[in-house]
N, C-alpha and C positions, 0 to 999 in steps of 0.2 A: 535537469531534470525532463524523463520524456513527455513532453504534450501528446504524446499517444494516450499515459494514461489519466492525464489531468483530465483527455476526454471521457474516455474510459468511469471515469468518476464521475465526473457530469454528470452525463447523463443515468447513469444510476442516480445519483440523486433526486435528478428529475423522476422520475416514474417511480422516486423514493422507492428503493429495493435495498431496502438495511439489510438483508442478510446475504444479499452477495457482497456487499460492504466488506461486511465483518469476516464474510468466509474469504476473502480476495486480504485483507487484515489478514490473520490466520496463517495461511499461506504464505505472505513473505516471512511471518515471524520467523513458521517453520526453517526456509529458504534459510535466512540468517542465521539460525540457529544449528544448522546443517555447514555450516559455511563457518560461521567461527569454531567449529573442530573439526577440520580439517588441519593438518600440519603435513606439513612435508614442503615440495619445492613449490607448490602452489602460491599465490599471490593473492588473495582473495579480499582481500581492503577495495578494491573499485566494486563488484560488486556488491558488496556491504551495505554501503555508503550507495551505490546506483538502490536497491531495498530501502533500507530506510527512505530514500528522497520518495518514493515514492509513495509508503508509508504514512507519510508527511501527509500526501494528498487525501489518503486515502481517511484518512486520520479527521481530516478538515471536511472533506465527505459527511463521516458520521457526524460531526460537534453540528453542520445545518443539518439536516435530516434528524437530528435529537430537542434540537433547538427551534426544528419549525420555521427556520432559515426559507427551504427549499419549495415556500408555496411560492 
């Protein structure tokens, strides 16, 4: 997983910006859904895995905000 996404999520958690994290999560979910619908010569499994990993980081950030652990 990219350290960059962890840093970005960490910054938004510190800023307590729930909306941006929710938007990031929704965007990645849309990308995953689009990639899963692609059929043909391209193997999208690595991209899907990367977006899944990023979603895990984003969800952890959302959990921190929702439980108040970001203070």
